[in-house]
C-alpha positions as CSV (number, residue, x, y, z in Angstrom):
1,M,17.3,-6.6,13.9
2,M,15.5,-5.2,10.9
3,I,13.0,-8.1,10.8
4,A,12.2,-7.6,14.5
5,S,11.6,-3.9,13.9
6,I,9.3,-4.6,11.0
7,A,7.4,-7.2,13.0
8,T,7.1,-4.8,15.9
9,A,5.8,-2.0,13.7
10,A,3.3,-4.4,12.1
11,A,2.1,-5.6,15.5
12,L,1.6,-2.0,16.7
13,L,-0.3,-1.1,13.5
14,A,-2.5,-4.2,14.0
15,L,-3.2,-3.2,17.6
16,R,-4.0,0.3,16.6
17,K,-6.6,-0.6,14.0
18,P,-7.4,-4.3,14.2
19,W,-10.5,-3.9,12.0
20,A,-8.3,-2.7,9.1
21,L,-7.0,-6.2,8.7
22,H,-10.5,-7.5,8.1
23,T,-11.8,-4.7,5.9
24,P,-8.9,-3.4,3.9
25,Q,-9.5,-0.4,1.7
26,L,-7.6,2.0,-0.5
27,W,-8.0,5.7,0.5
28,A,-7.8,8.9,-1.6
29,E,-4.6,8.9,-3.8
30,D,-4.0,5.2,-2.9
31,G,-6.6,4.3,-5.4
32,S,-6.8,7.1,-7.9
33,I,-3.0,7.7,-8.3
34,F,-1.1,4.8,-6.9
35,L,-3.1,2.0,-8.6
36,V,-3.0,3.8,-11.9
37,Q,0.7,4.4,-11.7
38,D,1.3,0.8,-10.7
39,G,-0.5,-0.3,-13.9
40,Q,1.5,2.2,-16.0
41,L,4.9,2.0,-14.4
42,G,5.0,-1.4,-12.7
43,L,7.6,-1.7,-9.9
44,R,9.2,1.6,-11.0
45,A,6.1,3.3,-9.5
46,W,7.4,2.4,-6.0
47,F,10.2,5.0,-6.5
48,E,8.1,7.7,-8.2
49,P,7.6,10.7,-6.0
50,Y,4.1,12.1,-5.3
51,N,3.9,15.6,-3.9
52,G,7.6,15.4,-3.1
53,Y,7.5,12.2,-1.2
54,L,8.1,8.5,-2.1
55,H,5.1,7.0,-0.3
56,L,6.6,3.5,-0.5
57,L,4.2,1.8,2.0
58,P,1.0,3.0,0.3
59,R,2.4,2.0,-3.1
60,L,3.2,-1.4,-1.8
61,V,-0.4,-1.8,-0.6
62,A,-1.6,-0.7,-4.0
63,W,0.7,-3.2,-5.7
64,I,-0.6,-6.0,-3.4
65,A,-4.2,-5.0,-4.1
66,R,-3.5,-5.0,-7.9
67,Q,-2.0,-8.4,-7.7
68,T,-4.6,-10.1,-5.5
69,A,-7.9,-8.3,-5.9
70,D,-10.3,-8.5,-8.8
71,V,-10.3,-5.4,-11.0
72,A,-14.0,-4.8,-10.2
73,W,-13.1,-4.4,-6.5
74,W,-11.0,-1.3,-7.1
């Protein structure tokens, strides 16, 4: 059931902004804070609150960007 929920959410997000899959980008604190904290804290950064919230999905995106993209890109 959880996999179906995740797949449905991903499909809805893709339908909402299909261009985002072709031109991904980090926005605001995703780059300036989440990428830096990912480099400093590693996977512990996923559970580090920012402004009182966990922001798990943006931190996951920042982690994927850090693992896959060239440093010059971000």
